[in-house]
C-alpha positions in Angstrom: 166.8 -3.4 -42.6 168.9 -0.8 -41.0 171.2 -1.4 -38.0 169.1 0.4 -35.5 166.0 -1.6 -36.4 168.0 -4.8 -35.8 169.0 -3.4 -32.3 165.3 -2.7 -31.6 164.4 -6.2 -32.6 167.3 -7.9 -30.7 166.3 -6.0 -27.5 162.7 -6.8 -27.9 163.4 -10.4 -28.4 165.7 -10.5 -25.3 163.0 -8.8 -23.3 160.2 -11.1 -24.4 162.4 -14.2 -23.6 163.3 -12.8 -20.2 159.8 -11.8 -19.4 158.5 -15.2 -20.2 161.3 -17.0 -18.2 160.9 -14.7 -15.2 157.1 -15.1 -15.3 157.6 -18.8 -15.1 160.2 -18.5 -12.3 158.4 -16.0 -10.2 155.1 -17.8 -10.6 156.7 -21.0 -9.5 158.2 -19.2 -6.6 154.9 -17.7 -5.7 153.0 -21.0 -5.9 155.7 -23.1 -4.3 156.9 -20.3 -1.9 157.8 -22.7 1.0 160.0 -24.7 -1.3 162.2 -21.7 -2.2 164.8 -20.5 0.3 164.3 -16.7 0.7 164.9 -14.1 3.3 162.4 -14.0 6.2 160.9 -10.7 5.1 160.0 -11.9 1.7 156.4 -12.9 1.2 154.5 -14.7 -1.8 152.8 -11.4 -2.6 156.1 -9.4 -2.7 157.4 -11.9 -5.2 154.5 -11.3 -7.5 154.7 -7.5 -7.0 158.4 -7.2 -7.6 158.0 -9.2 -10.9 155.2 -6.9 -12.0 157.1 -3.7 -11.1 160.4 -4.8 -12.6 158.7 -6.0 -15.7 157.2 -2.4 -16.1 160.6 -0.9 -15.6 162.1 -3.2 -18.4 159.1 -2.1 -20.8 159.8 1.5 -19.9 163.5 0.9 -20.7 162.5 -0.5 -24.1 160.4 2.5 -24.9 163.1 4.8 -23.8 165.6 3.0 -26.1 163.2 3.4 -29.0 162.9 7.0 -28.3 166.7 7.3 -28.1 166.8 8.4 -24.5 169.6 6.0 -24.0 171.1 6.7 -20.6 167.7 6.4 -19.0 166.9 3.4 -21.0 170.2 1.8 -19.9 169.3 2.5 -16.2 165.8 1.0 -16.6 167.1 -2.0 -18.5 170.0 -2.5 -15.9 167.4 -2.5 -13.0 165.2 -4.9 -15.0 168.2 -7.3 -15.7 168.3 -7.7 -11.8 165.0 -9.5 -12.2 166.9 -12.5 -13.5 170.4 -11.9 -12.3 169.3 -11.9 -8.7 167.8 -15.4 -9.0 170.8 -17.4 -7.8 170.3 -15.5 -4.6 168.2 -18.4 -3.5 171.3 -20.3 -2.9 172.4 -17.8 -0.2 169.6 -18.8 2.2 169.5 -22.0 4.1 166.6 -24.4 3.4 165.5 -27.9 4.5 164.1 -28.3 1.1 166.0 -29.8 -1.8 166.0 -27.9 -5.0 164.1 -29.7 -7.7 165.4 -29.9 -11.3 162.6 -27.5 -12.3 163.8 -24.9 -9.7 167.5 -25.2 -10.8 166.4 -24.8 -14.4 164.2 -21.8 -13.7 166.8 -20.1 -11.5 169.6 -20.5 -14.0 167.5 -19.6 -17.2 166.4 -16.6 -15.4 170.0 -15.7 -14.5 171.1 -16.1 -18.2 168.2 -14.0 -19.4 169.1 -11.2 -17.1 172.7 -11.5 -18.0 171.8 -11.1 -21.7 169.9 -7.9 -21.1 172.9 -6.5 -19.2 175.1 -7.8 -22.0 172.9 -5.8 -24.4 173.4 -2.6 -22.4 177.1 -3.1 -22.3 177.3 -3.8 -26.0 175.1 -0.9 -26.9 176.6 1.6 -24.5 180.2 0.8 -24.2 181.1 -1.0 -27.5 178.6 0.6 -30.1 178.5 3.8 -28.1 174.9 4.5 -29.4 174.5 7.2 -26.9 177.1 9.2 -28.9 175.3 8.7 -32.2 172.1 10.3 -30.8 173.9 13.5 -30.1 175.5 13.8 -33.6 
């Protein structure tokens, strides 16, 4: 298998893992909205909508990566990585509720998944410089 196909497969695997983890976290946040500390302007519906929109952006990033439109792919994937990387933001808001083990687990798995997506972008763009190979 050639190197590029391995990169496609790696990114797809990371996106699937991230999508599943964020789906669990955002669904739990939606269902148990009052248990999660969030800013006052955030609603259960906006949690669901933001997951849906950001996931579409992540899928667009993958498609752009497959088509070698790498800079735009990196932007989309970077935005998508915020889906998970922003999860520890729950800790910035006061709450009378205590975080459950499930909540801690979902928040940190989500953060790790988002960080792995960002790590892929950095690896592809800064270390492998795949964007240079497209132009050659």
